[in-house]
CHARMM-style PDB file with segment names, atoms N, HN, CA, C and O in Angstrom:
ATOM      1  N   UNK     1     105.810 104.230 122.953  1.00  0.00      PROA
ATOM      2  CA  UNK     1     106.569 105.627 121.736  1.00  0.00      PROA
ATOM      3  C   UNK     1     108.675 104.655 121.863  1.00  0.00      PROA
ATOM      4  O   UNK     1     109.079 103.883 122.732  1.00  0.00      PROA
ATOM      5  N   UNK     2     109.236 105.060 120.941  1.00  0.00      PROA
ATOM      6  HN  UNK     2     108.908 105.687 120.235  1.00  0.00      PROA
ATOM      7  CA  UNK     2     110.782 104.801 120.521  1.00  0.00      PROA
ATOM      8  C   UNK     2     111.144 105.910 121.103  1.00  0.00      PROA
ATOM      9  O   UNK     2     110.719 107.058 120.969  1.00  0.00      PROA
ATOM     10  N   UNK     3     112.165 105.367 121.920  1.00  0.00      PROA
ATOM     11  HN  UNK     3     112.510 104.435 122.029  1.00  0.00      PROA
ATOM     12  CA  UNK     3     113.386 106.463 122.651  1.00  0.00      PROA
ATOM     13  C   UNK     3     114.375 106.353 121.439  1.00  0.00      PROA
ATOM     14  O   UNK     3     114.140 107.232 120.610  1.00  0.00      PROA
ATOM     15  N   UNK     4     115.361 105.571 121.115  1.00  0.00      PROA
ATOM     16  HN  UNK     4     115.553 104.857 121.789  1.00  0.00      PROA
ATOM     17  CA  UNK     4     115.798 105.385 120.081  1.00  0.00      PROA
ATOM     18  C   UNK     4     115.520 105.810 118.236  1.00  0.00      PROA
ATOM     19  O   UNK     4     115.010 105.081 117.386  1.00  0.00      PROA
ATOM     20  N   UNK     5     115.935 106.895 118.107  1.00  0.00      PROA
ATOM     21  HN  UNK     5     116.349 107.488 118.798  1.00  0.00      PROA
ATOM     22  CA  UNK     5     115.677 108.076 116.391  1.00  0.00      PROA
ATOM     23  C   UNK     5     117.123 107.300 116.051  1.00  0.00      PROA
ATOM     24  O   UNK     5     118.235 107.547 116.518  1.00  0.00      PROA
ATOM     25  N   UNK     6     116.529 105.763 114.584  1.00  0.00      PROA
ATOM     26  HN  UNK     6     115.626 105.563 114.205  1.00  0.00      PROA
ATOM     27  CA  UNK     6     117.974 105.653 114.370  1.00  0.00      PROA
ATOM     28  C   UNK     6     118.800 106.742 113.557  1.00  0.00      PROA
ATOM     29  O   UNK     6     118.325 107.719 114.136  1.00  0.00      PROA
ATOM     30  N   UNK     7     119.788 107.353 112.536  1.00  0.00      PROA
ATOM     31  HN  UNK     7     120.174 106.559 112.066  1.00  0.00      PROA
ATOM     32  CA  UNK     7     120.535 108.224 112.217  1.00  0.00      PROA
ATOM     33  C   UNK     7     120.831 107.108 110.464  1.00  0.00      PROA
ATOM     34  O   UNK     7     121.039 105.903 110.318  1.00  0.00      PROA
ATOM     35  N   UNK     8     120.739 107.953 109.713  1.00  0.00      PROA
ATOM     36  HN  UNK     8     120.570 108.932 109.831  1.00  0.00      PROA
ATOM     37  CA  UNK     8     120.422 107.418 108.291  1.00  0.00      PROA
ATOM     38  C   UNK     8     121.501 107.989 107.358  1.00  0.00      PROA
ATOM     39  O   UNK     8     121.828 108.977 108.015  1.00  0.00      PROA
ATOM     40  N   UNK     9     122.082 108.008 106.523  1.00  0.00      PROA
ATOM     41  HN  UNK     9     121.816 107.205 105.989  1.00  0.00      PROA
ATOM     42  CA  UNK     9     123.100 107.232 105.395  1.00  0.00      PROA
ATOM     43  C   UNK     9     121.917 109.235 105.056  1.00  0.00      PROA
ATOM     44  O   UNK     9     120.954 109.784 105.590  1.00  0.00      PROA
ATOM     45  N   UNK    10     122.900 109.545 103.861  1.00  0.00      PROA
ATOM     46  HN  UNK    10     123.683 109.099 103.428  1.00  0.00      PROA
ATOM     47  CA  UNK    10     122.330 110.385 102.929  1.00  0.00      PROA
ATOM     48  C   UNK    10     121.285 109.330 101.881  1.00  0.00      PROA
ATOM     49  O   UNK    10     120.065 109.182 101.962  1.00  0.00      PROA
ATOM     50  N   UNK    11     122.392 108.606 100.774  1.00  0.00      PROA
ATOM     51  HN  UNK    11     123.382 108.726 100.709  1.00  0.00      PROA
ATOM     52  CA  UNK    11     121.438 107.328 100.420  1.00  0.00      PROA
ATOM     53  C   UNK    11     119.258 106.911 101.152  1.00  0.00      PROA
ATOM     54  O   UNK    11     118.068 107.107 100.908  1.00  0.00      PROA
ATOM     55  N   UNK    12     120.307 106.218 102.160  1.00  0.00      PROA
ATOM     56  HN  UNK    12     121.274 106.059 102.358  1.00  0.00      PROA
ATOM     57  CA  UNK    12     119.063 106.107 103.663  1.00  0.00      PROA
ATOM     58  C   UNK    12     118.122 107.298 103.610  1.00  0.00      PROA
ATOM     59  O   UNK    12     117.041 106.950 104.085  1.00  0.00      PROA
ATOM     60  N   UNK    13     118.106 108.778 103.154  1.00  0.00      PROA
ATOM     61  HN  UNK    13     118.984 109.061 102.768  1.00  0.00      PROA
ATOM     62  CA  UNK    13     117.351 109.712 103.550  1.00  0.00      PROA
ATOM     63  C   UNK    13     116.825 109.626 102.117  1.00  0.00      PROA
ATOM     64  O   UNK    13     115.602 109.501 102.170  1.00  0.00      PROA
ATOM     65  N   UNK    14     117.272 109.643 100.849  1.00  0.00      PROA
ATOM     66  HN  UNK    14     118.266 109.744 100.806  1.00  0.00      PROA
ATOM     67  CA  UNK    14     116.658 109.225  99.963  1.00  0.00      PROA
ATOM     68  C   UNK    14     115.452 108.760  99.156  1.00  0.00      PROA
ATOM     69  O   UNK    14     114.686 109.124  98.264  1.00  0.00      PROA
ATOM     70  N   UNK    15     115.645 108.026  99.750  1.00  0.00      PROA
ATOM     71  HN  UNK    15     116.267 107.730 100.475  1.00  0.00      PROA
ATOM     72  CA  UNK    15     114.886 105.913 100.106  1.00  0.00      PROA
ATOM     73  C   UNK    15     113.904 106.902 100.012  1.00  0.00      PROA
ATOM     74  O   UNK    15     113.284 107.471  99.113  1.00  0.00      PROA
ATOM     75  N   UNK    16     113.974 106.927 101.428  1.00  0.00      PROA
ATOM     76  HN  UNK    16     114.477 106.466 102.158  1.00  0.00      PROA
ATOM     77  CA  UNK    16     112.655 107.470 102.730  1.00  0.00      PROA
ATOM     78  C   UNK    16     112.178 108.950 101.752  1.00  0.00      PROA
ATOM     79  O   UNK    16     111.048 108.755 101.304  1.00  0.00      PROA
ATOM     80  N   UNK    17     112.562 109.903 101.456  1.00  0.00      PROA
ATOM     81  HN  UNK    17     113.480 110.061 101.819  1.00  0.00      PROA
ATOM     82  CA  UNK    17     112.403 110.739 100.433  1.00  0.00      PROA
ATOM     83  C   UNK    17     111.231 110.306  99.787  1.00  0.00      PROA
ATOM     84  O   UNK    17     110.040 110.610  99.833  1.00  0.00      PROA
ATOM     85  N   UNK    18     112.002 109.421  99.107  1.00  0.00      PROA
ATOM     86  HN  UNK    18     112.970 109.173  99.069  1.00  0.00      PROA
ATOM     87  CA  UNK    18     110.906 108.731  97.638  1.00  0.00      PROA
ATOM     88  C   UNK    18     109.976 107.964  97.801  1.00  0.00      PROA
ATOM     89  O   UNK    18     109.123 107.644  96.973  1.00  0.00      PROA
ATOM     90  N   UNK    19     110.137 107.477  99.349  1.00  0.00      PROA
ATOM     91  HN  UNK    19     110.830 107.737 100.021  1.00  0.00      PROA
ATOM     92  CA  UNK    19     108.690 106.426  98.988  1.00  0.00      PROA
ATOM     93  C   UNK    19     107.784 107.479  99.579  1.00  0.00      PROA
ATOM     94  O   UNK    19     106.611 107.108  99.613  1.00  0.00      PROA
ATOM     95  N   UNK    20     107.998 108.659 100.043  1.00  0.00      PROA
ATOM     96  HN  UNK    20     108.951 108.960 100.016  1.00  0.00      PROA
ATOM     97  CA  UNK    20     107.331 109.552 101.223  1.00  0.00      PROA
ATOM     98  C   UNK    20     106.804 110.468 100.099  1.00  0.00      PROA
ATOM     99  O   UNK    20     106.215 111.423 100.605  1.00  0.00      PROA
ATOM    100  N   UNK    21     106.811 110.534  98.150  1.00  0.00      PROA
ATOM    101  HN  UNK    21     107.290 109.759  97.738  1.00  0.00      PROA
ATOM    102  CA  UNK    21     106.744 111.361  97.668  1.00  0.00      PROA
ATOM    103  C   UNK    21     105.646 109.966  97.182  1.00  0.00      PROA
ATOM    104  O   UNK    21     104.418 110.046  97.206  1.00  0.00      PROA
ATOM    105  N   UNK    22     106.115 109.226  96.928  1.00  0.00      PROA
ATOM    106  HN  UNK    22     107.113 109.161  96.909  1.00  0.00      PROA
ATOM    107  CA  UNK    22     105.219 107.687  96.118  1.00  0.00      PROA
ATOM    108  C   UNK    22     103.654 107.318  96.636  1.00  0.00      PROA
ATOM    109  O   UNK    22     102.650 107.127  95.950  1.00  0.00      PROA
ATOM    110  N   UNK    23     103.891 107.276  98.726  1.00  0.00      PROA
ATOM    111  HN  UNK    23     104.706 107.431  99.283  1.00  0.00      PROA
ATOM    112  CA  UNK    23     103.372 107.153  98.967  1.00  0.00      PROA
ATOM    113  C   UNK    23     102.486 108.963  98.353  1.00  0.00      PROA
ATOM    114  O   UNK    23     101.296 108.953  98.040  1.00  0.00      PROA
ATOM    115  N   UNK    24     103.139 110.001  98.308  1.00  0.00      PROA
ATOM    116  HN  UNK    24     104.106 110.009  98.562  1.00  0.00      PROA
ATOM    117  CA  UNK    24     101.893 111.271  98.306  1.00  0.00      PROA
ATOM    118  C   UNK    24     101.145 110.944  96.794  1.00  0.00      PROA
ATOM    119  O   UNK    24      99.986 111.339  96.663  1.00  0.00      PROA
ATOM    120  N   UNK    25     101.683 110.355  95.860  1.00  0.00      PROA
ATOM    121  HN  UNK    25     102.624 110.034  95.966  1.00  0.00      PROA
ATOM    122  CA  UNK    25     101.674 110.279  94.545  1.00  0.00      PROA
ATOM    123  C   UNK    25     100.000 109.392  94.361  1.00  0.00      PROA
ATOM    124  O   UNK    25      99.073 109.543  93.565  1.00  0.00      PROA
ATOM    125  N   UNK    26     100.241 108.392  95.609  1.00  0.00      PROA
ATOM    126  HN  UNK    26     100.993 108.269  96.256  1.00  0.00      PROA
ATOM    127  CA  UNK    26      98.086 107.316  96.150  1.00  0.00      PROA
ATOM    128  C   UNK    26      97.825 108.235  96.534  1.00  0.00      PROA
ATOM    129  O   UNK    26      96.897 108.400  95.743  1.00  0.00      PROA
ATOM    130  N   UNK    27      97.788 109.765  97.565  1.00  0.00      PROA
ATOM    131  HN  UNK    27      98.542 109.630  98.208  1.00  0.00      PROA
ATOM    132  CA  UNK    27      96.634 110.494  98.081  1.00  0.00      PROA
ATOM    133  C   UNK    27      96.850 110.145  99.024  1.00  0.00      PROA
ATOM    134  O   UNK    27      95.878 109.611  99.558  1.00  0.00      PROA
ATOM    135  N   UNK    28      98.042 110.170  99.803  1.00  0.00      PROA
ATOM    136  HN  UNK    28      98.831 110.604  99.369  1.00  0.00      PROA
ATOM    137  CA  UNK    28      97.779 110.971 101.118  1.00  0.00      PROA
ATOM    138  C   UNK    28      98.414 111.682 101.181  1.00  0.00      PROA
ATOM    139  O   UNK    28      99.157 112.165 100.327  1.00  0.00      PROA
ATOM    140  N   UNK    29      98.163 112.081 102.969  1.00  0.00      PROA
ATOM    141  HN  UNK    29      97.559 111.689 103.663  1.00  0.00      PROA
ATOM    142  CA  UNK    29      98.799 113.771 103.221  1.00  0.00      PROA
ATOM    143  C   UNK    29     100.430 113.010 103.731  1.00  0.00      PROA
ATOM    144  O   UNK    29     101.025 111.992 104.085  1.00  0.00      PROA
ATOM    145  N   UNK    30     100.481 114.057 103.503  1.00  0.00      PROA
ATOM    146  HN  UNK    30      99.997 114.883 103.215  1.00  0.00      PROA
ATOM    147  CA  UNK    30     102.377 114.481 103.244  1.00  0.00      PROA
ATOM    148  C   UNK    30     102.270 114.283 104.737  1.00  0.00      PROA
ATOM    149  O   UNK    30     103.212 113.501 104.869  1.00  0.00      PROA
ATOM    150  N   UNK    31     101.796 114.437 105.927  1.00  0.00      PROA
ATOM    151  HN  UNK    31     101.031 115.072 105.820  1.00  0.00      PROA
ATOM    152  CA  UNK    31     101.281 113.575 106.901  1.00  0.00      PROA
ATOM    153  C   UNK    31     102.288 112.017 107.641  1.00  0.00      PROA
ATOM    154  O   UNK    31     103.172 111.403 108.239  1.00  0.00      PROA
ATOM    155  N   UNK    32     100.718 112.313 106.634  1.00  0.00      PROA
ATOM    156  HN  UNK    32     100.000 112.812 106.148  1.00  0.00      PROA
ATOM    157  CA  UNK    32     101.287 110.658 107.307  1.00  0.00      PROA
ATOM    158  C   UNK    32     101.649 109.981 106.595  1.00  0.00      PROA
ATOM    159  O   UNK    32     101.793 108.809 106.940  1.00  0.00      PROA
ATOM    160  N   UNK    33     102.022 110.450 105.045  1.00  0.00      PROA
ATOM    161  HN  UNK    33     101.904 111.402 104.764  1.00  0.00      PROA
ATOM    162  CA  UNK    33     103.106 109.772 104.000  1.00  0.00      PROA
ATOM    163  C   UNK    33     104.371 109.260 105.132  1.00  0.00      PROA
ATOM    164  O   UNK    33     104.815 108.117 105.245  1.00  0.00      PROA
ATOM    165  N   UNK    34     104.724 110.317 105.801  1.00  0.00      PROA
ATOM    166  HN  UNK    34     104.364 111.245 105.710  1.00  0.00      PROA
ATOM    167  CA  UNK    34     105.644 110.404 106.714  1.00  0.00      PROA
ATOM    168  C   UNK    34     106.060 110.210 108.005  1.00  0.00      PROA
ATOM    169  O   UNK    34     107.253 110.094 108.286  1.00  0.00      PROA
ATOM    170  N   UNK    35     104.523 110.133 109.411  1.00  0.00      PROA
ATOM    171  HN  UNK    35     103.554 110.228 109.183  1.00  0.00      PROA
ATOM    172  CA  UNK    35     105.448 108.507 109.703  1.00  0.00      PROA
ATOM    173  C   UNK    35     104.627 107.399 109.558  1.00  0.00      PROA
ATOM    174  O   UNK    35     104.116 106.791 110.498  1.00  0.00      PROA
ATOM    175  N   UNK    36     104.532 107.205 108.691  1.00  0.00      PROA
ATOM    176  HN  UNK    36     104.947 107.700 107.927  1.00  0.00      PROA
ATOM    177  CA  UNK    36     104.278 105.825 107.399  1.00  0.00      PROA
ATOM    178  C   UNK    36     105.818 105.626 107.611  1.00  0.00      PROA
ATOM    179  O   UNK    36     106.374 105.242 108.639  1.00  0.00      PROA
ATOM    180  N   UNK    37     106.365 105.959 106.454  1.00  0.00      PROA
ATOM    181  HN  UNK    37     105.913 106.271 105.618  1.00  0.00      PROA
ATOM    182  CA  UNK    37     108.154 105.410 106.592  1.00  0.00      PROA
ATOM    183  C   UNK    37     108.420 106.037 107.140  1.00  0.00      PROA
ATOM    184  O   UNK    37     109.384 106.534 106.558  1.00  0.00      PROA
ATOM    185  N   UNK    38     108.156 107.033 108.940  1.00  0.00      PROA
ATOM    186  HN  UNK    38     107.373 106.630 109.413  1.00  0.00      PROA
ATOM    187  CA  UNK    38     109.304 106.888 109.707  1.00  0.00      PROA
ATOM    188  C   UNK    38     108.927 105.757 110.454  1.00  0.00      PROA
ATOM    189  O   UNK    38     109.915 105.113 110.809  1.00  0.00      PROA
ATOM    190  N   UNK    39     107.656 105.197 110.888  1.00  0.00      PROA
ATOM    191  HN  UNK    39     106.854 105.720 110.599  1.00  0.00      PROA
ATOM    192  CA  UNK    39     107.817 104.009 111.578  1.00  0.00      PROA
ATOM    193  C   UNK    39     108.045 102.955 110.879  1.00  0.00      PROA
ATOM    194  O   UNK    39     107.893 101.960 111.588  1.00  0.00      PROA
ATOM    195  N   UNK    40     108.487 102.571 109.289  1.00  0.00      PROA
ATOM    196  HN  UNK    40     108.610 103.379 108.713  1.00  0.00      PROA
ATOM    197  CA  UNK    40     109.003 101.557 108.940  1.00  0.00      PROA
ATOM    198  C   UNK    40     110.412 101.774 108.826  1.00  0.00      PROA
ATOM    199  O   UNK    40     111.129 101.016 108.171  1.00  0.00      PROA
ATOM    200  N   UNK    41     110.633 102.295 109.143  1.00  0.00      PROA
ATOM    201  HN  UNK    41     110.052 102.911 109.675  1.00  0.00      PROA
ATOM    202  CA  UNK    41     112.711 102.624 109.020  1.00  0.00      PROA
ATOM    203  C   UNK    41     113.041 102.412 111.496  1.00  0.00      PROA
ATOM    204  O   UNK    41     114.109 102.286 112.094  1.00  0.00      PROA
ATOM    205  N   UNK    42     111.712 102.473 112.029  1.00  0.00      PROA
ATOM    206  HN  UNK    42     110.844 102.576 111.543  1.00  0.00      PROA
ATOM    207  CA  UNK    42     111.497 102.524 113.010  1.00  0.00      PROA
ATOM    208  C   UNK    42     111.809 100.359 113.541  1.00  0.00      PROA
ATOM    209  O   UNK    42     112.534  99.660 114.249  1.00  0.00      PROA
ATOM    210  N   UNK    43     110.768 100.258 112.658  1.00  0.00      PROA
ATOM    211  HN  UNK    43     110.179 100.825 112.082  1.00  0.00      PROA
ATOM    212  CA  UNK    43     110.500  99.162 112.525  1.00  0.00      PROA
ATOM    213  C   UNK    43     111.824  97.619 112.412  1.00  0.00      PROA
ATOM    214  O   UNK    43     112.146  96.555 112.942  1.00  0.00      PROA
ATOM    215  N   UNK    44     112.132  98.524 111.362  1.00  0.00      PROA
ATOM    216  HN  UNK    44     111.870  99.388 110.931  1.00  0.00      PROA
ATOM    217  CA  UNK    44     113.263  97.837 110.808  1.00  0.00      PROA
ATOM    218  C   UNK    44     114.974  97.948 111.438  1.00  0.00      PROA
ATOM    219  O   UNK    44     115.937  97.225 111.697  1.00  0.00      PROA
ATOM    220  N   UNK    45     114.681  98.939 111.453  1.00  0.00      PROA
ATOM    221  HN  UNK    45     113.900  99.526 111.244  1.00  0.00      PROA
ATOM    222  CA  UNK    45     115.965  98.690 113.161  1.00  0.00      PROA
ATOM    223  C   UNK    45     116.032  98.617 114.130  1.00  0.00      PROA
ATOM    224  O   UNK    45     117.151  98.574 114.642  1.00  0.00      PROA
ATOM    225  N   UNK    46     114.327  98.537 115.289  1.00  0.00      PROA
ATOM    226  HN  UNK    46     113.418  98.571 114.874  1.00  0.00      PROA
ATOM    227  CA  UNK    46     114.353  97.105 115.580  1.00  0.00      PROA
ATOM    228  C   UNK    46     114.187  96.042 115.668  1.00  0.00      PROA
ATOM    229  O   UNK    46     113.924  95.340 116.644  1.00  0.00      PROA
ATOM    230  N   UNK    47     114.362  95.770 114.383  1.00  0.00      PROA
ATOM    231  HN  UNK    47     114.575  96.341 113.590  1.00  0.00      PROA
ATOM    232  CA  UNK    47     114.981  94.463 113.991  1.00  0.00      PROA
ATOM    233  C   UNK    47     116.283  94.038 113.591  1.00  0.00      PROA
ATOM    234  O   UNK    47     116.716  92.887 113.554  1.00  0.00      PROA
ATOM    235  N   UNK    48     116.951  95.288 113.246  1.00  0.00      PROA
ATOM    236  HN  UNK    48     116.599  96.224 113.276  1.00  0.00      PROA
ATOM    237  CA  UNK    48     118.644  95.002 113.035  1.00  0.00      PROA
ATOM    238  C   UNK    48     118.836  94.785 113.977  1.00  0.00      PROA
ATOM    239  O   UNK    48     119.008  93.602 114.268  1.00  0.00      PROA
ATOM    240  N   UNK    49     118.926  95.910 115.103  1.00  0.00      PROA
ATOM    241  HN  UNK    49     118.786  96.872 114.867  1.00  0.00      PROA
ATOM    242  CA  UNK    49     119.028  95.537 116.100  1.00  0.00      PROA
ATOM    243  C   UNK    49     119.085  94.058 117.288  1.00  0.00      PROA
ATOM    244  O   UNK    49     120.071  93.415 117.647  1.00  0.00      PROA
ATOM    245  N   UNK    50     117.420  93.862 117.722  1.00  0.00      PROA
ATOM    246  HN  UNK    50     116.619  94.385 117.431  1.00  0.00      PROA
ATOM    247  CA  UNK    50     117.855  92.470 117.201  1.00  0.00      PROA
ATOM    248  C   UNK    50     117.781  91.635 116.836  1.00  0.00      PROA
ATOM    249  O   UNK    50     117.242  90.725 117.465  1.00  0.00      PROA
ATOM    250  N   UNK    51     118.292  91.466 115.582  1.00  0.00      PROA
ATOM    251  HN  UNK    51     118.730  92.206 115.071  1.00  0.00      PROA
ATOM    252  CA  UNK    51     119.287  90.646 114.934  1.00  0.00      PROA
ATOM    253  C   UNK    51     120.392  90.125 115.838  1.00  0.00      PROA
ATOM    254  O   UNK    51     120.700  88.955 116.064  1.00  0.00      PROA
ATOM    255  N   UNK    52     121.180  91.804 116.534  1.00  0.00      PROA
ATOM    256  HN  UNK    52     120.929  92.755 116.351  1.00  0.00      PROA
ATOM    257  CA  UNK    52     123.450  92.201 115.852  1.00  0.00      PROA
ATOM    258  C   UNK    52     123.223  91.902 117.656  1.00  0.00      PROA
ATOM    259  O   UNK    52     124.135  92.073 118.465  1.00  0.00      PROA
ATOM    260  N   UNK    53     121.478  91.319 118.121  1.00  0.00      PROA
ATOM    261  HN  UNK    53     120.738  91.180 117.463  1.00  0.00      PROA
ATOM    262  CA  UNK    53     121.954  91.216 119.052  1.00  0.00      PROA
ATOM    263  C   UNK    53     122.056  92.015 119.735  1.00  0.00      PROA
ATOM    264  O   UNK    53     122.582  91.504 120.724  1.00  0.00      PROA
ATOM    265  N   UNK    54     121.830  93.500 120.000  1.00  0.00      PROA
ATOM    266  HN  UNK    54     121.403  93.915 119.196  1.00  0.00      PROA
ATOM    267  CA  UNK    54     121.700  94.262 121.252  1.00  0.00      PROA
ATOM    268  C   UNK    54     120.655  94.788 122.227  1.00  0.00      PROA
ATOM    269  O   UNK    54     120.759  95.438 123.267  1.00  0.00      PROA
ATOM    270  N   UNK    55     119.016  94.017 121.172  1.00  0.00      PROA
ATOM    271  HN  UNK    55     118.932  93.489 120.326  1.00  0.00      PROA
ATOM    272  CA  UNK    55     117.986  94.504 122.323  1.00  0.00      PROA
ATOM    273  C   UNK    55     118.060  92.792 122.549  1.00  0.00      PROA
ATOM    274  O   UNK    55     119.160  92.300 122.296  1.00  0.00      PROA
ATOM    275  N   UNK    56     117.055  91.918 122.972  1.00  0.00      PROA
ATOM    276  HN  UNK    56     116.162  92.317 123.178  1.00  0.00      PROA
ATOM    277  CA  UNK    56     116.387  91.311 123.873  1.00  0.00      PROA
ATOM    278  C   UNK    56     115.141  90.874 122.024  1.00  0.00      PROA
ATOM    279  O   UNK    56     114.344  91.812 122.033  1.00  0.00      PROA
ATOM    280  N   UNK    57     114.916  90.282 121.189  1.00  0.00      PROA
ATOM    281  HN  UNK    57     115.564  89.520 121.182  1.00  0.00      PROA
ATOM    282  CA  UNK    57     113.457  89.644 121.278  1.00  0.00      PROA
ATOM    283  C   UNK    57     112.602  90.127 121.325  1.00  0.00      PROA
ATOM    284  O   UNK    57     112.100  90.646 120.327  1.00  0.00      PROA
ATOM    285  N   UNK    58     112.059  90.166 122.525  1.00  0.00      PROA
ATOM    286  HN  UNK    58     112.468  89.745 123.335  1.00  0.00      PROA
ATOM    287  CA  UNK    58     110.476  90.778 123.295  1.00  0.00      PROA
ATOM    288  C   UNK    58     110.974  91.784 123.582  1.00  0.00      PROA
ATOM    289  O   UNK    58     110.176  92.539 123.027  1.00  0.00      PROA
ATOM    290  N   UNK    59     111.670  92.399 124.014  1.00  0.00      PROA
ATOM    291  HN  UNK    59     112.318  91.785 124.465  1.00  0.00      PROA
ATOM    292  CA  UNK    59     111.652  93.864 123.888  1.00  0.00      PROA
ATOM    293  C   UNK    59     111.622  94.879 123.140  1.00  0.00      PROA
ATOM    294  O   UNK    59     112.643  95.014 122.466  1.00  0.00      PROA
ATOM    295  N   UNK    60     110.416  96.058 122.927  1.00  0.00      PROA
ATOM    296  HN  UNK    60     109.587  95.949 123.475  1.00  0.00      PROA
ATOM    297  CA  UNK    60     110.102  97.109 122.018  1.00  0.00      PROA
ATOM    298  C   UNK    60     110.564  98.379 123.807  1.00  0.00      PROA
ATOM    299  O   UNK    60     110.701  98.361 125.030  1.00  0.00      PROA
ATOM    300  N   UNK    61     110.606  99.410 122.347  1.00  0.00      PROA
ATOM    301  HN  UNK    61     110.495  99.425 121.353  1.00  0.00      PROA
ATOM    302  CA  UNK    61     111.468 100.478 123.072  1.00  0.00      PROA
ATOM    303  C   UNK    61     110.007 100.783 123.271  1.00  0.00      PROA
ATOM    304  OT1 UNK    61     109.666 101.765 123.931  1.00  0.00      PROA
TER     305      UNK     61
END
């Protein structure tokens, strides 16, 4: 499970909301769409932190 919750800028929040709406438009429930987008954000943040040397490449939170 993730212990680190990335902070998003206003524009990143808007992009995430649009992505959730797009997923919902395809028939995915709101809860599932939120979960998908949250996981995408966490994955991207973890990759960014690994690239920046903040985490070892094999560490998962």
